[in-house]
C-alpha atoms as one frame of an Amber mdcrd trajectory, in Angstrom:
protein
  -2.781  -8.609 -18.428  -0.549 -11.953 -17.204   1.797  -9.094 -16.108  -0.293
  -6.864 -14.133  -1.646  -9.773 -12.480   1.857 -10.826 -11.445   3.090  -7.720
 -10.180  -0.440  -7.126  -8.452  -0.122 -10.889  -6.906   2.930 -10.223  -5.620
   1.700  -6.046  -4.323  -1.524  -8.479  -2.821   0.737 -10.128  -1.091   2.691
  -7.647   0.804   0.023  -7.392   2.266   0.863  -9.939   5.084   2.937  -7.188
   6.679  -0.416  -6.846   8.281   0.241  -8.848  10.929   3.629  -8.003  11.549
   2.446  -6.669  15.255   2.573 -10.452  16.198   5.744 -11.264  16.127   7.712
  -7.800  15.825   8.112  -4.469  18.218   9.125  -0.787  17.070  13.187  -1.519
  15.960  12.458  -4.804  14.497  10.568  -3.867  12.283  12.139  -1.019  11.461
  15.358  -3.593  10.787  13.125  -5.314   8.245  12.390  -2.594   6.671  15.971
  -1.521   6.397  16.619  -4.457   4.876  14.386  -4.533   2.278  15.713  -0.919
   1.596  18.824  -2.281   1.084  17.774  -5.429  -1.107  15.654  -2.979  -2.917
  18.667  -0.321  -4.047  21.688  -2.678  -4.048  20.715  -6.407  -5.111  17.104
  -5.920  -7.045  19.047  -4.192  -9.862  19.345  -4.842 -13.750  23.307  -5.293
 -13.637  23.458  -7.178  -9.584  19.868 -10.257  -9.975  18.676  -9.484 -13.274
  16.537 -12.242 -13.330  14.782 -11.308 -10.508  14.125  -7.139 -11.795  13.413
  -8.886 -15.224  10.918 -10.894 -13.225   8.948  -7.635 -11.706   9.892  -5.034
 -13.698   7.851  -2.614 -15.221   9.650  -0.645 -18.022   9.233   2.787 -16.629
  12.196   0.854 -13.986  14.698   0.148 -16.643  15.110   3.835 -17.447  15.602
   4.118 -13.267  17.177   1.183 -12.570  15.121   0.473  -9.730  12.492  -1.318
  -9.215  10.276   1.486  -8.786   7.170  -0.313  -7.251   8.837  -2.230  -4.257
  10.860   1.115  -3.372   7.934   2.837  -2.949   6.676   0.172  -0.428   9.793
   0.180   0.742   8.969   3.561   2.023   6.134   3.770   2.653   6.144   0.974
   5.227   9.064   2.680   6.603   7.007   6.155   7.365   3.868   3.921   8.752
   5.894   1.742  11.203   8.080   5.067  12.533   5.304   7.931  13.428   1.800
   5.678  13.437   1.068   2.937  17.150   2.016  -0.554  15.496  -1.272  -1.914
  15.161  -1.905   1.039  12.779   0.703   1.257  10.495   0.117  -2.398   9.862
  -3.477  -2.150   9.037  -2.229   0.850   7.046  -0.536  -1.533   4.620  -3.190
  -3.742   4.061  -5.580  -1.034   2.697  -2.488  -0.363   0.451  -1.608  -3.606
  -0.110  -5.733  -5.208  -0.307  -7.460  -2.389  -1.345  -5.110  -1.021  -4.169
  -4.132  -4.586  -4.945  -7.977  -5.692  -6.047  -8.609  -2.555  -7.092  -6.484
  -2.611 -10.151  -7.923  -6.205 -10.637 -11.421  -5.115 -10.444 -11.247  -2.152
 -12.374  -9.764  -3.586 -15.266 -12.424  -6.832 -15.123 -15.205  -5.311 -14.495
 -14.966  -1.380 -14.482 -17.518   0.029 -16.693 -17.963   3.542 -14.874 -14.898
   5.967 -15.391 -14.332   7.930 -11.566 -13.935  11.326 -12.518 -11.108  12.657
 -11.091  -8.703  10.275 -13.098 -10.479   9.118 -16.571  -8.473   5.809 -16.822
  -9.502   4.481 -12.696 -12.782   3.445 -12.404 -16.288   3.759  -9.819 -16.472
  -0.237  -9.454 -12.290  -0.266  -8.463 -13.131   2.191  -5.579 -15.832   0.244
  -4.653 -13.158  -3.258  -4.803 -11.046  -1.061  -3.069 -12.856  -0.131  -0.164
 -14.319  -3.140   0.177 -11.027  -5.614   0.394  -9.250  -3.025   2.409 -12.184
  -2.814   5.485 -12.450  -6.890   4.750  -8.491  -7.928   5.187  -7.323  -5.237
   8.131 -10.378  -5.547  10.223  -9.835  -9.250  10.055  -5.991  -8.064  10.554
  -7.236  -5.950  13.417  -8.962  -8.410  15.076  -5.711  -9.936  15.556  -3.443
  -6.776  16.800  -5.602  -3.942  17.978  -5.536  -3.284  21.510  -8.989  -2.674
  21.231 -11.679  -4.207  23.323 -14.939  -3.282  20.891 -15.237  -4.618  17.680
 -17.107  -2.353  16.656 -14.914   0.360  16.946 -12.270  -2.076  15.077 -14.874
  -1.416  12.746 -15.065   2.437  12.428 -11.652   2.784  12.361 -10.637   0.495
   9.643 -13.966   1.965   7.660 -11.946   5.397   8.315  -8.875   3.752   6.620
 -10.892   2.159   3.935 -12.638   5.232   2.615  -9.673   7.693   2.820  -7.447
   5.559   1.070  -9.497   4.908  -1.287 -10.534   8.107  -2.314  -6.615   9.101
  -2.248  -5.910   6.107  -4.816  -8.673   8.197  -7.261  -6.562  10.809  -7.557
  -4.026  11.260 -11.089  -0.767  11.144  -9.209   1.106  10.218 -12.599   0.027
  13.746 -14.128   1.740  15.681 -11.501   4.868  13.624 -11.619   8.083  15.276
 -12.266  12.520  13.793 -13.092  14.036  12.123 -10.614  13.661   8.383  -8.869
  12.772  10.677  -5.438   9.633  12.527  -6.768   8.726   9.796  -8.909   8.698
   6.952  -5.490   7.290  10.088  -3.290   4.612  11.057  -6.182   2.265   8.307
  -6.228  -0.749   6.583  -5.309   0.981   4.015  -2.949   3.182   6.175  -1.101
  -0.509   8.396  -0.045  -2.120   6.047   0.130  -0.854   3.846   3.795   0.496
   7.019   4.950  -2.798   9.300   4.901  -5.077   6.108   5.596  -2.230   5.682
   9.033  -3.257   8.623   9.425  -6.884   9.242   8.774  -7.016   5.661  11.584
  -4.752   6.951  14.198  -6.961  10.126  14.502  -9.673   8.357  15.177  -8.518
   6.282  17.193  -6.297   8.718  19.487  -9.686  11.353  19.794 -12.614   8.605
  19.405 -12.005   5.694  20.797
């Protein structure tokens, strides 16, 4: 549990990326993503920076020789920054960080009712996902979204949090194949930000 808490603390900490539109435009943000990708691919490796690798690694990371979790994060961030408005892409990362992070912590500590889609997850975790994702991203969009009415922000973040929670419920691990690319892509942490971001963008584009 201590190791999981450490990883989820890092996972949630990455959520502060949702404030990046306050200081970065799209191109500088992509340069930061590329720098992070370089770090994950070439520096944070067991034969290069072993202490840092060991501090973060899960057992599967030693098989792949890469930190799979950070690679998933970086790929998802990059796609969101490229395709969505800056405040939407930032919010989608916040949904992944705070929603998924607290869903795991709450589910493991207080979860009792099993998710019928994936028995390894709980209803309490899904509720925590929606609550923490909604609160965190609503707070960040108050500062980053070019939207005049707070009710519109609440509508966008509510949809994003709910979609993210639904995506997170599915058992992606049951459909993975061999290969590092498939491992990175077939993961809730990859699809949660992309699909929740898409949902928020569609609401913003067609409704707001």
